N, CA, C and O atoms as a MOPAC input file, in Angstrom:
PM7 MOZYME 1SCF
protein

 N    -14.30900 1    16.24200 1    23.04300 1
 C    -13.74400 1    15.00200 1    23.67700 1
 C    -13.44500 1    13.91700 1    22.63100 1
 O    -12.39100 1    13.29100 1    22.73600 1
 N    -14.25500 1    13.66400 1    21.67800 1
 C    -13.95700 1    12.91100 1    20.63300 1
 C    -12.75500 1    13.15900 1    19.85600 1
 O    -12.04400 1    12.23500 1    19.46200 1
 N    -12.46900 1    14.58900 1    19.58700 1
 C    -11.53600 1    15.00700 1    18.94500 1
 C    -10.23900 1    14.63400 1    19.62000 1
 O     -9.29000 1    14.23400 1    18.94500 1
 N    -10.17200 1    14.75100 1    20.89900 1
 C     -9.00900 1    14.39100 1    21.61700 1
 C     -8.64800 1    12.90100 1    21.52500 1
 O     -7.49300 1    12.54900 1    21.28100 1
 N     -9.70300 1    11.98600 1    21.73300 1
 C     -9.47100 1    10.57600 1    21.39400 1
 C     -8.95000 1    10.37700 1    20.00100 1
 O     -8.15500 1     9.46900 1    19.75900 1
 N     -9.40200 1    11.24900 1    19.03100 1
 C     -8.89100 1    10.82700 1    17.57800 1
 C     -7.48000 1    11.23900 1    17.61900 1
 O     -6.62400 1    10.59900 1    17.00800 1
 N     -7.17400 1    12.39300 1    18.39000 1
 C     -5.76100 1    12.66600 1    18.38400 1
 C     -4.84700 1    11.63600 1    18.83400 1
 O     -3.87300 1    11.24100 1    18.19200 1
 N     -5.24900 1    11.18400 1    20.08200 1
 C     -4.58700 1    10.09400 1    20.74100 1
 C     -4.46500 1     8.84300 1    19.84000 1
 O     -3.38900 1     8.25500 1    19.73200 1
 N     -5.50600 1     8.47300 1    19.24100 1
 C     -5.38500 1     7.44600 1    18.13400 1
 C     -4.55300 1     7.64000 1    16.98000 1
 O     -3.79200 1     6.74400 1    16.61600 1
 N     -4.63300 1     8.72200 1    16.38100 1
 C     -3.72600 1     8.97000 1    15.47400 1
 C     -2.29600 1     9.03100 1    15.79200 1
 O     -1.45500 1     8.67100 1    14.96900 1
 N     -1.94100 1     9.53800 1    17.13100 1
 C     -0.48800 1     9.47400 1    17.62500 1
 C      0.06600 1     8.15400 1    17.72300 1
 O      1.22200 1     7.88400 1    17.39700 1
 N     -0.79400 1     7.31000 1    18.18700 1
 C     -0.44700 1     5.89300 1    18.41200 1
 C     -0.26400 1     5.25600 1    17.11600 1
 O      0.66200 1     4.44800 1    17.04600 1
 N     -0.99200 1     5.47100 1    16.04300 1
 C     -0.79500 1     5.08100 1    14.71400 1
 C      0.43500 1     5.54100 1    14.10700 1
 O      1.13700 1     4.77200 1    13.45000 1
 N      0.73900 1     6.78700 1    14.29600 1
 C      1.91500 1     7.49700 1    13.90300 1
 C      3.19200 1     6.65100 1    14.54500 1
 O      4.08100 1     6.16200 1    13.84900 1
 N      3.14200 1     6.58200 1    15.68300 1
 C      4.22800 1     5.84500 1    16.57600 1
 C      4.46000 1     4.57800 1    16.00400 1
 O      5.57000 1     4.26900 1    15.57000 1
 N      3.41700 1     3.77100 1    15.97400 1
 C      3.58600 1     2.23100 1    15.31900 1
 C      4.10500 1     2.36600 1    13.89600 1
 O      4.87200 1     1.53500 1    13.40900 1
 N      3.68700 1     3.37800 1    13.28000 1
 C      4.16600 1     3.33400 1    11.74300 1
 C      5.65300 1     3.78800 1    11.66400 1
 O      6.43200 1     3.28200 1    10.85600 1
 N      5.99700 1     4.72800 1    12.50800 1
 C      7.20500 1     5.39900 1    12.36600 1
 C      8.36200 1     4.13200 1    13.08300 1
 O      9.53800 1     4.06900 1    12.72200 1
 N      7.87400 1     3.38400 1    13.92000 1
 C      8.95400 1     2.61900 1    14.58000 1
 C      8.79800 1     1.17600 1    13.80900 1
 O      9.42500 1     0.20800 1    14.24000 1
 N      7.93700 1     1.05300 1    12.64400 1
 C      7.55100 1     0.01700 1    11.93300 1
 C      7.41400 1    -1.32300 1    12.74100 1
 O      7.93600 1    -2.38500 1    12.39900 1
 N      6.63900 1    -1.12900 1    13.86300 1
 C      6.23600 1    -1.93300 1    14.73700 1
 C      5.09100 1    -3.06000 1    14.00300 1
 O      4.17200 1    -2.55000 1    13.36200 1
 N      5.13900 1    -4.18200 1    14.07800 1
 C      4.34400 1    -5.09700 1    13.56700 1
 C      3.35900 1    -5.66800 1    14.50600 1
 O      3.61800 1    -6.54400 1    15.33100 1
 N      2.16500 1    -5.08500 1    14.31400 1
 C      0.95500 1    -5.43100 1    15.33300 1
 C     -0.15400 1    -5.75400 1    14.68900 1
 O     -1.22200 1    -5.40700 1    15.19400 1
 N     -0.14700 1    -6.52400 1    13.37500 1
 C     -1.18000 1    -6.78000 1    12.59300 1
 C     -2.15200 1    -7.76000 1    13.19300 1
 O     -3.32400 1    -7.82200 1    12.82300 1
 N     -1.58400 1    -8.59500 1    14.21700 1
 C     -2.48400 1    -9.61800 1    14.84100 1
 C     -3.82000 1    -8.91000 1    15.54800 1
 O     -4.98200 1    -9.30300 1    15.44300 1
 N     -3.33500 1    -7.75900 1    16.29500 1
 C     -4.45900 1    -7.17300 1    17.19500 1
 C     -4.94200 1    -5.87000 1    16.30300 1
 O     -6.13500 1    -5.87800 1    16.00200 1
 N     -4.25300 1    -4.89300 1    15.90300 1
 C     -4.50500 1    -3.86000 1    15.24800 1
 C     -3.40000 1    -3.40300 1    14.42300 1
 O     -2.25600 1    -3.75300 1    14.71300 1
 N     -3.63200 1    -2.64400 1    13.41000 1
 C     -2.66400 1    -2.14200 1    12.60600 1
 C     -2.82000 1    -0.65400 1    12.31600 1
 O     -3.89800 1    -0.11000 1    12.55700 1
 N     -1.77200 1     0.04500 1    11.79700 1
 C     -1.93800 1     1.42900 1    11.48000 1
 C     -2.92200 1     1.99400 1    10.67100 1
 O     -3.31000 1     3.16200 1    10.68700 1
 N     -3.34000 1     0.96800 1     9.87800 1
 C     -4.69700 1     1.35100 1     9.07300 1
 C     -5.82800 1     1.27400 1     9.66200 1
 O     -6.76200 1     1.97800 1     9.27800 1
 N     -5.95300 1     0.46400 1    10.63600 1
 C     -7.28100 1     0.30200 1    11.25900 1
 C     -7.28400 1     1.43100 1    12.28400 1
 O     -8.33000 1     2.01700 1    12.56500 1
 N     -6.07300 1     1.74600 1    12.86100 1
 C     -6.12000 1     2.83600 1    13.82000 1
 C     -6.47400 1     4.19300 1    13.17900 1
 O     -7.23300 1     5.00400 1    13.71100 1
 N     -5.90400 1     4.36100 1    12.07200 1
 C     -6.21600 1     5.51100 1    11.23000 1
 C     -7.56800 1     5.59200 1    10.66200 1
 O     -8.01000 1     6.69800 1    10.35000 1
 N     -8.25500 1     4.54400 1    10.50000 1
 C     -9.71100 1     4.57300 1    10.31600 1
 C    -10.60300 1     4.83500 1    11.59500 1
 O    -11.67300 1     5.44300 1    11.56500 1
 N    -10.05300 1     4.32800 1    12.65100 1
 C    -10.90500 1     4.46200 1    13.98500 1
 C    -10.84400 1     6.12800 1    14.21400 1
 O    -11.85100 1     6.78900 1    14.46800 1
 N     -9.53500 1     6.67800 1    14.08500 1
 C     -9.47400 1     7.97000 1    14.01300 1
 C    -10.22600 1     9.00700 1    13.32200 1
 O    -10.65400 1    10.04900 1    13.81900 1
 N    -10.34900 1     8.57800 1    12.03900 1
 C    -11.33700 1     9.22500 1    10.97400 1
 C    -12.79600 1     9.19900 1    11.66000 1
 O    -13.47400 1    10.20900 1    11.85000 1
 N    -13.16500 1     7.91200 1    11.99300 1
 C    -14.59500 1     7.81300 1    12.62000 1
 C    -14.76500 1     8.77000 1    13.84400 1
 O    -15.84100 1     9.35600 1    13.96400 1
 N    -13.90800 1     8.94000 1    14.63400 1
 C    -13.99300 1     9.56600 1    15.82600 1
 C    -13.86100 1    11.16100 1    15.50800 1
 O    -14.40300 1    11.97800 1    16.25300 1
 N    -13.10500 1    11.56200 1    14.35200 1
 C    -13.15900 1    12.87800 1    13.93500 1
 C    -14.49400 1    13.14800 1    13.33400 1
 O    -14.99800 1    14.26000 1    13.49400 1
 N    -15.16300 1    12.14000 1    12.59300 1
 C    -16.46600 1    12.32700 1    11.79000 1
 C    -17.42200 1    12.56000 1    12.96200 1
 O    -18.08000 1    13.60000 1    12.99400 1
 N    -17.52700 1    11.64200 1    13.92300 1
 C    -18.43500 1    11.86700 1    14.94300 1
 C    -18.44700 1    13.05900 1    15.79200 1
 O    -19.42000 1    13.54900 1    16.36400 1
 N    -17.10500 1    13.50000 1    15.79500 1
 C    -16.93800 1    15.02100 1    16.55400 1
 C    -17.56600 1    16.04200 1    15.74300 1
 O    -18.29500 1    16.87800 1    16.27600 1
 N    -17.32600 1    16.04400 1    14.39100 1
 C    -17.78500 1    17.06500 1    13.37400 1
 C    -19.28300 1    16.82700 1    13.31300 1
 O    -19.95200 1    17.79500 1    12.95200 1
 N    -19.93000 1    15.68600 1    13.60800 1
 C    -21.37500 1    15.59600 1    13.45900 1
 C    -22.15100 1    15.98300 1    14.71100 1
 O    -23.37900 1    15.98000 1    14.79100 1
 N    -21.34300 1    16.30000 1    15.63300 1
 C    -21.96300 1    16.94800 1    16.88500 1
 C    -22.21100 1    15.83700 1    18.07900 1
 O    -22.74300 1    16.15100 1    19.14400 1
 N    -21.77800 1    14.54700 1    17.78600 1
 C    -21.97500 1    13.49000 1    18.87000 1
 C    -20.89000 1    13.82000 1    20.12600 1
 O    -19.73700 1    14.19500 1    19.91500 1
 N    -21.33200 1    13.66200 1    21.14900 1
 C    -20.45700 1    13.91000 1    22.41700 1
 C    -20.29900 1    15.28200 1    22.58100 1
 O    -19.44700 1    15.50400 1    23.44200 1
 N    -20.79300 1    16.32700 1    22.08600 1
 C    -20.53300 1    17.63500 1    22.21900 1
 C    -21.23200 1    18.06500 1    23.68600 1
 O    -20.97300 1    19.15200 1    24.20300 1
 N    -22.01300 1    17.23300 1    24.20800 1
 C    -22.39400 1    17.65100 1    25.54100 1
 C    -23.94200 1    18.44800 1    25.26300 1
 O    -24.49200 1    18.38800 1    24.16300 1
 N    -24.41800 1    19.04800 1    26.21200 1
 C    -25.81000 1    19.70200 1    26.28500 1
 C    -25.70400 1    20.77100 1    25.45100 1
 O    -24.65600 1    21.41700 1    25.47900 1
 N    -26.76100 1    21.14900 1    24.56500 1
 C    -26.81900 1    22.39400 1    23.85700 1
 C    -28.15100 1    23.01300 1    24.26400 1
 O    -29.13600 1    22.29200 1    24.42600 1
 N    -28.20500 1    24.37600 1    24.43800 1
 C    -29.38000 1    25.00000 1    24.75200 1
 C    -29.88900 1    25.39600 1    23.45900 1
 O    -29.09300 1    25.87000 1    22.64900 1
 N    -31.19400 1    25.25600 1    23.13300 1
 C    -31.88100 1    25.58300 1    21.88700 1
 C    -31.89000 1    27.24600 1    21.66800 1
 O    -31.78800 1    27.80200 1    20.57400 1
 N    -32.03300 1    27.89500 1    22.94700 1
 C    -32.19800 1    29.25700 1    22.80900 1
 C    -32.76500 1    29.73000 1    24.18000 1
 O    -33.09100 1    28.87600 1    25.00400 1
 N    -32.89700 1    31.09400 1    24.46500 1
 C    -33.19200 1    31.60000 1    25.68600 1
 C    -34.74700 1    31.90600 1    25.64300 1
 O    -35.26600 1    32.45700 1    24.67200 1
 N    -35.39900 1    31.53600 1    26.68500 1
 C    -36.86200 1    31.59900 1    26.82100 1
 C    -36.90000 1    32.78900 1    27.85800 1
 O    -36.25100 1    32.92100 1    28.89600 1
 N    -37.87400 1    33.64400 1    27.26700 1
 C    -38.11200 1    34.77400 1    28.00000 1
 C    -39.52500 1    34.68600 1    28.72000 1
 O    -39.91600 1    35.61400 1    29.42800 1

């Protein structure tokens, strides 16, 4: 789920950068890129991955 959110943030940052939209008052492309990296790092760290079973008990 966090990877999808990161992809959306990266896409928004790309669109803002490609159209050269000036939004530095609220957020900029650099800050959106950093938020995307944070979301990817959390995803790779296992945060938000849901419940995991440790193993089957017999």
